[in-house]
C-alpha positions in Angstrom: 78.9 90.4 129.6 78.8 90.6 125.9 78.2 94.7 125.1 75.4 95.9 123.1 75.4 94.8 119.1 74.5 97.6 116.6 70.5 96.6 115.9 69.1 97.1 113.0 66.1 100.0 113.1 63.3 99.9 110.6 62.7 103.6 110.8 66.0 105.1 111.4 64.5 108.7 111.0 63.2 108.0 114.6 66.7 108.4 115.5 67.0 112.5 116.6 70.4 112.7 116.7 70.5 116.3 118.1 68.5 115.4 121.1 70.9 112.2 121.5 74.6 112.0 123.1 76.5 111.3 120.1 79.8 109.7 119.8 82.2 110.2 116.8 84.9 107.7 115.8 87.9 108.8 113.4 89.9 106.3 111.8 92.7 107.8 110.6 95.1 106.5 107.8 98.3 107.3 106.2 96.3 108.9 103.4 92.2 108.4 104.3 90.2 109.3 107.4 86.8 107.3 107.9 84.8 108.0 110.4 81.5 107.0 111.7 78.9 108.9 114.0 76.6 107.1 116.9 74.0 108.0 118.7 73.4 107.0 122.4 69.9 105.8 122.6 68.2 103.3 125.4 68.7 100.0 122.8 72.4 101.0 122.7 74.6 102.6 120.1 73.1 103.3 116.7 74.9 104.5 113.6 73.5 107.7 112.0 76.0 108.3 109.8 79.5 107.4 107.9 81.9 108.2 105.6 85.5 108.5 104.2 88.0 111.1 103.0 90.5 109.7 100.7 93.7 110.8 98.5 94.3 113.5 101.5 97.7 115.4 100.4 98.0 114.0 97.2 97.6 117.1 94.9 94.7 115.9 92.9 91.9 116.8 94.8 90.6 114.3 97.7 87.6 112.1 97.6 84.4 112.4 100.2 82.2 109.7 100.3 79.1 110.2 103.1 76.0 108.1 104.1 73.5 110.1 106.6 72.1 107.0 107.7 68.9 108.6 109.2 67.5 109.4 105.8 68.0 106.5 103.8 70.1 106.2 100.4 68.5 109.4 99.4 71.0 111.4 101.7 74.7 110.3 100.4 77.0 113.0 99.2 80.2 111.9 97.3 82.4 114.7 95.7 85.8 115.4 94.7 87.3 118.5 97.0 90.3 120.7 96.1 92.5 121.9 98.5 92.8 119.3 101.4 96.4 119.0 102.4 96.6 117.0 105.6 94.4 115.2 108.0 93.8 118.5 109.5 92.1 120.2 106.5 90.0 116.6 106.0 88.8 117.1 109.7 87.5 120.0 109.2 85.5 118.9 106.0 84.2 116.0 107.9 82.7 118.3 110.4 80.9 120.4 107.7 79.5 117.6 105.9 78.3 116.3 109.6 76.7 119.6 110.0 75.6 120.5 106.1 71.8 121.4 106.1 71.2 119.2 102.9 72.8 115.9 104.1 74.3 116.4 107.7 72.6 114.7 111.1 73.7 117.4 113.6 73.5 121.1 113.3 76.6 121.9 115.1 79.7 119.9 115.9 80.2 121.8 119.1 76.7 121.4 120.8 76.0 117.8 119.4 79.2 115.8 119.7 79.9 114.4 123.2 82.8 111.8 123.2 85.0 111.1 119.9 87.4 108.1 119.6 90.2 107.4 117.7 91.9 104.3 116.2 95.3 104.1 117.0 97.3 101.6 115.5 100.8 100.9 117.8 100.2 101.0 121.5 103.8 99.8 121.7 104.8 97.9 125.1 103.3 100.3 128.0 100.0 98.5 129.6 98.1 101.5 129.7 97.1 101.5 126.0 96.0 97.4 126.6 92.6 99.4 127.0 91.2 102.7 126.1 92.9 105.9 127.1 91.4 109.2 127.9 93.7 111.6 126.1 95.2 114.6 127.7 98.6 116.2 127.6 100.8 113.5 129.1 98.9 110.7 127.1 99.7 113.3 123.8 103.5 113.3 124.2 103.6 109.3 125.4 101.5 108.8 122.0 104.4 111.0 120.1 107.0 108.5 121.1 105.5 105.6 119.8 105.9 107.2 116.2 109.1 105.0 115.0 106.5 101.9 115.8 104.3 103.0 112.5 105.9 106.0 111.0 103.1 105.8 108.0 100.2 105.6 110.4 101.3 107.7 114.0 101.4 111.1 112.3 98.1 111.2 110.6 96.9 109.8 113.7 98.6 112.7 115.9 97.5 115.6 113.4 94.0 114.6 113.8 94.0 114.3 117.3 95.7 117.6 117.3 92.7 119.2 115.2 89.8 117.6 117.3 91.5 119.4 120.4 91.4 122.4 118.8 87.9 122.4 117.8 86.4 120.6 121.2 88.8 122.7 124.0 88.0 120.9 126.9 84.4 120.2 126.4 84.7 116.9 125.0 86.7 113.9 126.4 88.6 111.9 123.2 90.1 108.4 123.7 92.5 106.3 121.5 91.8 102.8 121.2 95.0 100.8 119.7 95.2 98.0 117.6 97.6 96.2 119.4 95.4 96.2 122.7 93.6 93.1 122.4 96.3 91.1 121.7 98.1 92.2 125.1 96.9 88.9 126.2 99.0 87.0 124.1 101.3 84.8 126.5 105.3 85.2 126.2 105.8 81.8 124.0 103.9 83.3 121.2 105.1 86.8 121.5 108.9 86.5 122.2 111.3 87.2 119.4 114.6 84.3 119.6 116.8 87.9 119.5 119.5 89.3 121.7 117.6 90.2 125.2 119.3 93.7 124.6 116.8 94.3 121.1 113.6 92.7 123.6 114.0 94.9 126.3 115.6 97.9 125.1 114.1 98.3 121.8 110.8 96.3 122.7 111.0 93.8 119.9 108.2 91.2 120.1 105.0 90.3 118.6 102.5 93.2 119.3 99.4 91.9 116.2 97.3 94.5 114.7 93.6 94.2 113.5 92.9 93.6 117.2 89.7 95.9 117.4 88.0 93.8 114.5 89.2 90.8 116.2 87.6 91.3 119.2 84.6 92.5 117.4 83.9 89.4 115.4 84.7 87.4 118.2 82.1 88.6 120.3 79.4 88.4 117.8 80.4 84.8 116.7 80.4 84.1 120.2 77.1 85.5 120.8 75.4 83.6 117.5 76.8 80.6 118.3 75.0 81.0 122.2 78.6 80.5 123.4 79.8 82.6 126.8 82.6 85.0 125.7 84.8 83.8 128.5 84.6 80.2 126.9 84.6 80.6 123.1 87.6 79.1 121.2 87.9 81.0 117.9 89.9 81.2 114.8 89.2 85.2 113.5 90.5 85.5 110.0 90.4 88.9 109.1 91.2 88.9 105.4 91.1 92.4 102.9 94.2 94.4 101.5 95.4 94.0 104.7 95.1 90.6 106.6 95.6 88.7 109.7 95.0 85.2 111.7 94.0 85.3 115.4 93.4 82.5 117.9 91.3 83.3 120.6 91.0 80.9 123.6 88.6 81.8 127.0 87.7 85.4 124.9 91.6 85.8 125.0 94.3 86.6 121.8 96.8 84.0 122.6 98.3 84.4 119.3 98.2 86.0 116.1 99.7 86.4 112.5 101.1 90.2 112.4 104.2 90.7 114.2 106.4 93.6 115.5 104.6 95.2 112.5 101.6 94.7 110.0 104.0 93.5 107.5 104.5 90.0 109.2 102.1 87.0 108.8 99.6 86.3 106.0 100.3 87.1 102.2 98.5 90.3 101.5 97.4 92.8 98.8 100.8 94.7 99.1 102.7 93.3 101.8 105.0 90.1 101.4 104.0 88.2 104.9 106.0 85.9 106.2 109.8 86.4 104.7 113.5 85.3 105.6 115.2 88.5 107.2 118.2 87.3 105.2 116.2 88.7 101.7 116.4 92.2 102.8 120.4 92.4 103.4 120.7 90.3 99.9 118.5 92.5 97.6 120.0 95.2 99.2 123.8 94.3 98.2 122.5 92.8 95.0 120.8 96.1 94.0 122.3 98.9 95.8 119.0 99.8 97.5 118.9 101.1 101.1 116.9 99.2 103.8 114.4 101.6 103.9 113.6 101.3 100.2 113.6 97.7 100.2 111.5 97.9 103.3 109.1 100.0 101.4 108.9 98.0 98.5 107.8 94.3 101.0 105.0 97.1 102.2 103.5 98.6 99.3 105.3 96.4 96.1 105.0 93.3 97.3 102.1 90.6 97.8 99.4 89.8 95.3 100.4 92.7 93.3 103.9 91.3 93.2 102.5 88.0 92.2 100.3 88.8 89.4 100.5 92.5 89.4 97.2 93.3 90.9 95.9 93.8 94.7 92.7 93.7 93.8 91.1 89.9 94.7 88.1 90.7 91.8 90.7 91.0 89.1 92.6 88.2 90.2 89.7 85.7 90.6 88.6 86.7 86.7 91.9 86.2 85.4 92.4 82.8 87.4 88.9 81.9 85.5 90.3 82.8 82.1 93.3 81.0 82.6 96.1 83.2 84.0 99.0 81.4 85.4 100.3 84.0 87.5 96.9 84.8 89.2 96.6 81.4 89.7 99.7 81.4 91.7 98.9 84.2 93.8 95.6 82.9 94.7 97.0 79.5 95.8 100.1 81.6 97.6 97.3 83.1 99.4 95.2 80.5 100.6 97.9 77.9 101.4 99.7 81.2 103.8 96.0 81.0 105.8 95.3 77.7 105.8 99.1 77.2 107.7 97.9 79.9 110.3 94.4 78.1 110.6 96.1 74.7 111.1 98.6 76.2 113.7 95.7 77.7 115.4 93.7 74.6 115.4 96.8 73.1 117.4 96.9 75.8 119.9 93.2 75.1 120.9 94.0 71.2 120.9 91.6 70.5 118.1 88.4 71.8 119.9 87.4 75.3 117.7 83.7 76.3 118.2 84.0 78.4 114.8 86.8 80.0 112.0 85.3 83.1 111.7 85.7 85.3 108.0 85.8 89.2 107.9 86.8 91.9 106.1 86.3 92.9 102.1 87.7 89.2 101.0 86.7 87.2 104.4 82.9 88.6 103.7 82.3 89.0 100.3 85.0 86.0 98.4 82.8 83.0 98.5 85.3 81.1 96.1 88.5 82.0 98.5 86.3 80.6 101.7 85.6 77.8 99.6 88.8 76.7 98.5 90.1 77.3 102.1 87.5 75.2 103.7 88.2 72.6 101.3 91.8 72.3 102.0 91.1 72.0 105.8 88.5 69.8 105.6 90.7 67.2 107.8 90.1 69.3 110.5 86.5 68.9 110.3 85.1 71.8 108.2 82.4 70.9 106.4 81.4 73.6 104.1 77.8 74.3 103.2 77.9 75.2 99.5 74.3 76.8 99.2 75.2 79.0 102.4 78.3 80.2 101.3 77.3 81.3 97.9 74.2 83.4 99.7 74.9 86.9 99.3 73.8 89.3 102.2 75.4 91.3 104.5 74.1 89.4 107.9 76.3 87.1 110.5 75.6 83.9 109.0 77.0 80.4 109.2 77.8 78.6 105.8 79.1 75.1 107.4 77.4 71.9 107.9 77.0 70.3 111.4 80.2 68.6 112.0 79.9 64.9 112.0 82.0 64.9 115.2 81.0 67.1 117.9 83.6 66.6 120.7 86.7 67.8 118.1 87.7 69.7 115.1 85.9 72.8 114.3 82.7 72.8 114.8 80.8 76.0 112.9 82.3 78.5 110.1 80.9 81.5 110.0 80.6 85.0 108.4 80.8 87.9 110.5 80.5 91.4 109.3 83.4 93.7 110.9 82.2 97.1 112.4 85.9 98.4 114.0 84.1 101.8 114.7 81.1 100.1 116.7 83.8 98.3 118.7 85.9 101.3 119.5 82.6 103.6 120.3 81.3 101.1 122.5 85.2 101.0 124.3 84.9 104.9 124.8 81.4 105.0 125.8 82.2 102.3 128.5 85.5 104.0 129.4 83.7 107.5 129.7 81.4 106.2 132.3 84.1 104.5 134.4 85.9 108.1 134.0 83.0 109.6 135.4 82.2 106.8 138.1 79.8 105.3 136.7 78.5 101.7 135.6 81.1 100.5 132.5 77.8 98.8 130.5 
């Protein structure tokens, strides 16, 4: 069955976080931590607070944003904080703001946080990480061995788990939910790289895929919106933002995805190159004298839209396109073409029967002109955009397509579904904790 979806409450002030079981979700990036606190009530999980700490360890002060959702827009904090050297310091600031007398939602973190979920970027080849896993000493040691697979993201995530383990010694269960988990169902013909067996078997080279938590969340919500059973859903989900990926879903399972061994592969992104001939790396190293590490860093943080036109902010790029800037037009053309190619591939994988294309992420949810360009290029697949619905500005799940001319084949619907990775993590953690304690999973 489809897990409960976050519900809108007319009066969030009716939620008493101090009297409820609360789930904290921490999403640690290389220099930031996003966090959300959920209360478990009779109607399901309700988001009561959210926030983010940016610019961790950059030496110029860190930026803390916080919103207590039980008190409306008047209870927001937005401030610079000095001295946040690492993720350890950032987690301590998060605990302070959650319990702050003016802005906070709980009186005491140790007493009123009952479960913690951590977003974990790369689960590697071990099947135990194909679902949420409760953190203990053995699991923690295994997570440390995965650091070479994601050297930018795993060290700060480990530090985040270390500090929460010290703050909640033994009395709060913690779980990791891997970005790669949803893609564990991809068949061998889609994940295998045509490289020597030793590379595949000893070094575990293969397509893993990322953004899995987001693709799973929006996929389930799209199926629910369309009245389709999740185990029968045939979807193409597009998580488009500064990092972007496409996923092909058949019968509720990921069967292919655009990112590969790392998040560098696939679609053109804000600062990542996406698909590229691997020989380019050796050529640039020889031509410039740079190391492989230096070139790889450029492909991750100095390529993509930024390399094509000088900006990775799509709003800026669209303004420049309107002003006639040729570099920005090229960047937009390359972006949309790279996305449409993956949609076409996945259309074939789904044998021409697609319940919906689903847009999510910062670009997917908010850039109506990009959705329009993409849908126009996909008209041959049966996509029929409703321009009025597409232009409507709302945070709700919505259809932006006209009824198909032939319901027996092609793309039947186009949806915009706001993602909520933290809610998906919280739902998985609550279900896993119930199973671990011998209760029902939902």
